[in-house]
C-alpha positions in Angstrom: 69.0 -39.5 111.4 65.6 -40.9 111.7 63.9 -40.4 115.1 61.8 -43.1 116.8 58.7 -41.2 117.8 57.6 -44.0 120.1 60.8 -43.5 122.2 60.3 -39.8 122.2 56.7 -40.1 123.3 57.7 -42.4 126.1 60.4 -40.0 127.3 57.9 -37.1 127.2 55.4 -39.1 129.1 58.0 -40.0 131.8 59.0 -36.3 132.2 55.3 -35.2 132.4 54.7 -37.7 135.1 57.3 -35.9 137.3 54.6 -33.3 138.0 51.8 -35.8 138.7 49.2 -34.6 141.2 45.6 -35.4 142.0 46.2 -39.0 140.9 46.1 -38.3 137.1 46.8 -34.6 136.4 50.2 -33.2 135.2 51.4 -29.8 134.3 51.9 -29.1 130.6 55.4 -27.6 131.2 58.5 -29.1 132.6 58.9 -29.1 136.4 60.7 -25.9 137.6 63.3 -27.9 139.5 64.3 -29.5 136.2 64.7 -26.1 134.5 66.7 -24.8 137.4 69.1 -27.7 137.1 69.4 -27.2 133.4 70.2 -23.5 133.9 72.8 -24.4 136.6 74.5 -26.8 134.1 74.6 -24.0 131.4 72.2 -25.8 129.1 69.4 -23.1 129.1 69.3 -19.4 129.8 67.7 -18.2 133.0 64.2 -19.7 133.1 63.0 -17.1 135.7 61.2 -14.6 133.5 57.7 -14.0 132.1 58.3 -15.8 128.9 56.4 -19.1 128.3 59.4 -20.5 126.4 63.0 -21.4 127.3 66.2 -20.5 125.4 68.8 -23.3 124.9 72.4 -22.3 125.0 74.8 -23.5 122.3 75.9 -26.1 124.8 72.3 -27.1 125.4 71.5 -27.4 121.7 74.6 -29.6 121.2 73.8 -31.8 124.1 70.1 -32.2 123.1 71.2 -33.2 119.6 73.6 -35.8 121.0 70.9 -37.2 123.2 68.4 -37.4 120.3 71.0 -39.3 118.3 72.0 -41.6 121.1 68.7 -42.4 122.7 66.0 -41.7 120.2 67.2 -42.6 116.7 65.9 -45.6 114.9 68.3 -48.4 114.0 69.2 -48.2 110.3 69.1 -51.9 109.3 
């Protein structure tokens, strides 16, 4: 699978914009409400800890890969 980096960049920018404040500033991380929902769905381990990283579950890794393939792969023409 070849990923389309332009699509990925657009998706990352859209997610970053969810934390927009002071007209132009965004947080570097993902909004906590999003991580809470991902945890409730069983896609990541509990995000409420002191670590600066998240741990995907097996279900989360599988879903992330499926999304990458479906939404962000380049057409092989």
